VEXGUKOL-163027 format. One record per residue (C-alpha): residue number from 1; residue in one letter; x, y, z. Coordinates in steps of 0.05 Angstrom, whole numbers, plus 5000, padded with zeros to 4 digits. Example, Ala and Ser with C-alpha at 12.3 -4.5 7.8 and 13.67 -1.06 7.14 Angstrom:
2
i|aa|px|py|pz
1|A|5246|4910|5156
2|S|5273|4979|5143
//
This chain:
427
i|aa|px|py|pz
1|X|5000|5000|5000
2|X|5022|5072|4988
3|X|5013|5090|5062
4|X|4999|5051|5125
5|X|4929|5059|5154
6|X|4926|5074|5228
7|X|4878|5035|5271
8|X|4868|5087|5325
9|X|4831|5042|5373
10|X|4786|4981|5375
11|X|4730|4958|5421
12|X|4681|4901|5422
13|X|4623|4873|5463
14|X|4630|4808|5500
15|X|4612|4750|5455
16|X|4552|4708|5476
17|X|4528|4640|5453
18|X|4467|4648|5408
19|X|4403|4643|5447
20|X|4436|4665|5512
21|X|4454|4731|5544
22|X|4449|4776|5483
23|X|4390|4743|5449
24|X|4343|4802|5462
25|X|4391|4852|5431
26|X|4383|4859|5356
27|X|4444|4872|5312
28|X|4431|4947|5306
29|X|4427|4954|5382
30|X|4491|4914|5393
31|X|4528|4954|5340
32|X|4504|5022|5364
33|X|4526|5007|5435
34|X|4598|4993|5418
35|X|4603|5046|5362
36|X|4578|5101|5408
37|X|4627|5082|5463
38|X|4689|5078|5419
39|X|4676|5148|5391
40|X|4663|5176|5461
41|X|4729|5146|5485
42|X|4768|5177|5428
43|X|4794|5247|5418
44|X|4744|5255|5361
45|X|4672|5279|5356
46|X|4617|5246|5316
47|X|4623|5303|5265
48|X|4696|5287|5250
49|X|4680|5223|5213
50|X|4672|5217|5138
51|X|4633|5151|5137
52|X|4611|5090|5177
53|X|4621|5021|5147
54|X|4596|4959|5183
55|X|4602|4886|5163
56|X|4542|4841|5173
57|X|4520|4775|5144
58|X|4448|4761|5165
59|X|4420|4830|5147
60|X|4365|4841|5198
61|X|4298|4849|5164
62|X|4277|4907|5209
63|X|4341|4946|5196
64|X|4363|4942|5124
65|X|4430|4975|5113
66|X|4443|4962|5186
67|X|4505|5006|5184
68|X|4462|5068|5174
69|X|4415|5048|5230
70|X|4475|5036|5276
71|X|4505|5103|5258
72|X|4441|5141|5273
73|X|4428|5104|5338
74|X|4500|5114|5360
75|X|4496|5190|5352
76|X|4525|5207|5284
77|X|4497|5267|5248
78|X|4450|5251|5190
79|X|4500|5281|5141
80|X|4550|5225|5156
81|X|4537|5170|5106
82|X|4539|5095|5122
83|X|4536|5030|5085
84|X|4538|4956|5101
85|X|4586|4904|5072
86|X|4579|4828|5069
87|X|4637|4781|5055
88|X|4610|4725|5098
89|X|4660|4709|5154
90|X|4707|4766|5132
91|X|4653|4820|5135
92|X|4687|4854|5194
93|X|4753|4855|5157
94|X|4718|4878|5093
95|X|4693|4940|5130
96|X|4765|4956|5150
97|X|4795|4945|5081
98|X|4738|4982|5047
99|X|4752|5042|5091
100|X|4826|5034|5076
101|X|4815|5038|5001
102|X|4772|5100|5010
103|X|4826|5134|5051
104|X|4880|5116|5001
105|X|4836|5142|4944
106|X|4828|5208|4980
107|X|4754|5196|4991
108|X|4755|5215|5065
109|X|4804|5218|5123
110|X|4769|5187|5184
111|X|4726|5125|5183
112|X|4689|5081|5233
113|X|4691|5009|5212
114|X|4663|4948|5248
115|X|4625|4883|5247
116|X|4562|4858|5280
117|X|4522|4795|5282
118|X|4462|4772|5323
119|X|4458|4699|5304
120|X|4403|4692|5356
121|X|4360|4735|5311
122|X|4376|4710|5241
123|X|4312|4718|5200
124|X|4273|4657|5179
125|X|4238|4656|5111
126|X|4177|4613|5102
127|X|4149|4576|5041
128|X|4104|4605|4988
129|X|4047|4564|5018
130|X|4057|4596|5086
131|X|4061|4665|5054
132|X|3996|4651|5018
133|X|3964|4627|5082
134|X|3983|4689|5121
135|X|3963|4735|5064
136|X|3894|4704|5060
137|X|3887|4702|5136
138|X|3899|4777|5138
139|X|3840|4789|5092
140|X|3783|4831|5118
141|X|3732|4781|5093
142|X|3711|4729|5144
143|X|3701|4677|5089
144|X|3773|4685|5066
145|X|3798|4678|5137
146|X|3757|4615|5147
147|X|3783|4584|5082
148|X|3855|4600|5102
149|X|3847|4566|5170
150|X|3814|4506|5138
151|X|3872|4498|5089
152|X|3929|4503|5140
153|X|3978|4445|5146
154|X|4035|4439|5197
155|X|4083|4430|5138
156|X|4072|4503|5121
157|X|4114|4521|5182
158|X|4178|4490|5155
159|X|4225|4549|5138
160|X|4258|4552|5070
161|X|4315|4594|5097
162|X|4341|4595|5168
163|X|4405|4588|5208
164|X|4430|4523|5177
165|X|4413|4544|5106
166|X|4449|4610|5120
167|X|4511|4569|5137
168|X|4506|4529|5073
169|X|4543|4548|5009
170|X|4491|4552|4952
171|X|4543|4535|4899
172|X|4573|4471|4928
173|X|4510|4455|4969
174|X|4554|4441|5029
175|X|4542|4465|5099
176|X|4607|4493|5128
177|X|4617|4433|5174
178|X|4617|4387|5115
179|X|4674|4427|5083
180|X|4712|4416|5148
181|X|4702|4341|5141
182|X|4731|4346|5070
183|X|4795|4376|5099
184|X|4799|4323|5153
185|X|4800|4269|5100
186|X|4846|4307|5052
187|X|4900|4318|5105
188|X|4887|4255|5147
189|X|4873|4293|5212
190|X|4844|4247|5264
191|X|4791|4261|5317
192|X|4838|4261|5378
193|X|4883|4314|5346
194|X|4823|4358|5333
195|X|4796|4350|5404
196|X|4864|4366|5433
197|X|4868|4430|5393
198|X|4797|4450|5413
199|X|4810|4437|5487
200|X|4873|4480|5484
201|X|4833|4537|5454
202|X|4786|4536|5514
203|X|4844|4529|5562
204|X|4881|4588|5533
205|X|4819|4631|5532
206|X|4804|4613|5604
207|X|4875|4634|5624
208|X|4869|4699|5585
209|X|4806|4718|5623
210|X|4837|4699|5689
211|X|4897|4743|5674
212|X|4852|4801|5652
213|X|4880|4804|5581
214|X|4812|4816|5549
215|X|4787|4872|5593
216|X|4816|4928|5552
217|X|4782|4904|5488
218|X|4714|4888|5517
219|X|4658|4938|5532
220|X|4615|4911|5589
221|X|4541|4918|5573
222|X|4474|4908|5608
223|X|4431|4856|5573
224|X|4359|4876|5561
225|X|4332|4814|5597
226|X|4376|4823|5658
227|X|4371|4894|5683
228|X|4425|4911|5733
229|X|4469|4853|5710
230|X|4535|4871|5677
231|X|4557|4824|5621
232|X|4632|4832|5615
233|X|4661|4765|5594
234|X|4652|4720|5534
235|X|4606|4664|5557
236|X|4624|4608|5509
237|X|4689|4590|5543
238|X|4685|4522|5578
239|X|4727|4522|5640
240|X|4768|4459|5652
241|X|4756|4434|5582
242|X|4795|4371|5563
243|X|4803|4324|5503
244|X|4771|4269|5545
245|X|4707|4310|5554
246|X|4705|4328|5480
247|X|4715|4256|5459
248|X|4646|4240|5487
249|X|4611|4282|5434
250|X|4585|4250|5371
251|X|4603|4275|5301
252|X|4552|4327|5279
253|X|4560|4334|5203
254|X|4577|4263|5183
255|X|4543|4219|5235
256|X|4576|4154|5213
257|X|4647|4168|5192
258|X|4659|4240|5212
259|X|4707|4273|5262
260|X|4678|4343|5267
261|X|4634|4354|5328
262|X|4600|4413|5361
263|X|4658|4413|5411
264|X|4715|4420|5360
265|X|4677|4472|5319
266|X|4667|4547|5330
267|X|4605|4568|5367
268|X|4545|4604|5337
269|X|4546|4671|5373
270|X|4525|4744|5380
271|X|4572|4804|5384
272|X|4595|4870|5356
273|X|4661|4907|5348
274|X|4688|4971|5319
275|X|4753|5007|5301
276|X|4771|5078|5282
277|X|4814|5086|5220
278|X|4854|5143|5189
279|X|4918|5150|5149
280|X|4986|5149|5182
281|X|4998|5221|5162
282|X|4932|5242|5193
283|X|4946|5211|5261
284|X|5014|5244|5262
285|X|4983|5310|5243
286|X|4933|5303|5301
287|X|4985|5278|5350
288|X|4948|5213|5363
289|X|4984|5149|5382
290|X|4946|5093|5347
291|X|4935|5023|5370
292|X|4973|5000|5308
293|X|4973|5000|5233
294|X|4946|4960|5175
295|X|5005|4951|5129
296|X|4972|4912|5073
297|X|4918|4859|5059
298|X|4897|4806|5009
299|X|4834|4769|4990
300|X|4830|4706|4947
301|X|4780|4657|4919
302|X|4786|4582|4921
303|X|4745|4518|4916
304|X|4683|4525|4959
305|X|4686|4454|4984
306|X|4755|4469|5013
307|X|4740|4540|5037
308|X|4776|4527|5102
309|X|4843|4533|5066
310|X|4831|4606|5051
311|X|4885|4630|5099
312|X|4940|4593|5061
313|X|4921|4623|4994
314|X|4908|4693|5021
315|X|4973|4694|5062
316|X|5013|4670|5002
317|X|4986|4728|4962
318|X|4998|4777|5019
319|X|5071|4754|5029
320|X|5085|4756|4954
321|X|5057|4827|4953
322|X|5096|4853|5013
323|X|5160|4812|5014
324|X|5144|4790|5085
325|X|5161|4718|5105
326|X|5128|4673|5156
327|X|5191|4679|5199
328|X|5180|4754|5204
329|X|5112|4746|5237
330|X|5110|4754|5313
331|X|5037|4735|5324
332|X|4983|4698|5285
333|X|4908|4702|5295
334|X|4876|4650|5250
335|X|4801|4644|5258
336|X|4781|4577|5287
337|X|4720|4559|5245
338|X|4737|4487|5260
339|X|4796|4454|5295
340|X|4809|4411|5233
341|X|4809|4472|5189
342|X|4864|4506|5229
343|X|4904|4441|5230
344|X|4896|4433|5155
345|X|4924|4503|5145
346|X|4983|4486|5190
347|X|5000|4428|5144
348|X|4986|4465|5079
349|X|5028|4525|5098
350|X|5091|4482|5101
351|X|5075|4427|5051
352|X|5120|4421|4990
353|X|5068|4377|4955
354|X|5012|4426|4969
355|X|5055|4483|4942
356|X|5071|4445|4878
357|X|4997|4431|4865
358|X|4966|4498|4887
359|X|5019|4552|4899
360|X|5064|4551|4838
361|X|5115|4510|4876
362|X|5131|4560|4931
363|X|5106|4541|5000
364|X|5087|4595|5049
365|X|5129|4568|5107
366|X|5121|4535|5174
367|X|5069|4565|5220
368|X|5097|4573|5290
369|X|5042|4543|5334
370|X|5071|4578|5395
371|X|5049|4645|5368
372|X|4982|4621|5340
373|X|4918|4642|5375
374|X|4957|4651|5440
375|X|4894|4669|5479
376|X|4848|4619|5446
377|X|4803|4627|5387
378|X|4732|4622|5361
379|X|4724|4551|5385
380|X|4725|4581|5455
381|X|4700|4653|5444
382|X|4649|4640|5389
383|X|4643|4661|5317
384|X|4591|4717|5306
385|X|4606|4715|5232
386|X|4600|4789|5213
387|X|4642|4810|5273
388|X|4697|4758|5278
389|X|4744|4793|5230
390|X|4739|4856|5273
391|X|4755|4816|5335
392|X|4817|4785|5303
393|X|4845|4854|5284
394|X|4832|4885|5352
395|X|4860|4826|5390
396|X|4922|4819|5346
397|X|4942|4892|5356
398|X|4929|4892|5431
399|X|4968|4828|5441
400|X|5026|4854|5399
401|X|5029|4914|5444
402|X|5027|4871|5507
403|X|5085|4830|5480
404|X|5123|4891|5453
405|X|5125|4857|5385
406|X|5120|4885|5314
407|X|5084|4844|5261
408|X|5019|4806|5265
409|X|4979|4764|5215
410|X|4903|4763|5222
411|X|4872|4713|5174
412|X|4809|4673|5164
413|X|4772|4627|5117
414|X|4708|4652|5085
415|X|4646|4611|5071
416|X|4634|4601|4997
417|X|4707|4593|4980
418|X|4749|4654|4997
419|X|4805|4674|5044
420|X|4829|4739|5076
421|X|4896|4759|5107
422|X|4915|4826|5139
423|X|4986|4846|5157
424|X|4984|4887|5221
425|X|5040|4927|5253
426|X|5055|4958|5320
427|X|5113|5006|5334
//
């Protein structure tokens, strides 16, 4: 990139398992809460921003262009424009890189970017028969209402689109968990190895909470359903998790020969996060010390049935673009969609055979597992799809500062067959 983009600060809500603590907060409410707070904590006013960009996947039916709704509810002036982006699991990153491109193009100086998802409130779409039933039932004529009631069948209630269909790729026809099973077979990754990785994710996250590492990135909030109760910690982390406990779970996506379970997969969750962006020259002009910088980024497309390998392809493109090597990286945050997906990337990064077949013969390099997801990942915290990319960026920069290290890699796979990688820097 021509100039580094400063990430002035980042903040997120606690992440909650879908259907739990945050189930009564819609995406626009979640997003507005964290967006308002990060602006109030900054040296900026709401009028200083050029635009608000929010990543979201489910697109709440009551708040189309949820970014604009969030901006208005957070306190931005009506003259500040806002739009929503959707790149599935990378939507939070897409908001950041979209703002980056606008800054570099001279189309604004200060942006609010973020991600939000309320998977508790993903809309359900019903069949044409159910639509017809409800339409007729709403008629003013008693005769029409009677006929509608007489025609009703329980099968009308079966949704055509809901949570599971939303997690299914329409091109390959595979639900995301099935793509994880594909990688398990391709790279011969057994169930005990996956369960061990998943247990370690929970163990590391539990330790991070105990040591207070997450407090500076989390905004405590009061859930609607529990007035007076402060929600300040991610609630998906299972304390004392072990491979032995996880081994008791049955495969979820391939009941007969599978290895992927609910326990070694990321959790379906609710959450929101936001960052403030401006150019490096702008922060220096304003005398602001930023959290860190976005140095460069890359997106790629790949086979949808192997979407979990997105980080390998995206990181290869990023390293070729910047001249950075895997040995230069001080910290890696790789989204844990599934334990097997992370482990498959570990193999593919350093595989000569994989490089010959897919990467023009040049492998990316060995991924140092000691610097990977050092405080746990989405298997423990949860994966609110539109927000996870935002969390990865915030956490990478804050952990780099804690460790007094320089370069971080934030990367994830994207449902539908894509990958994203961001090169982050702290001085």
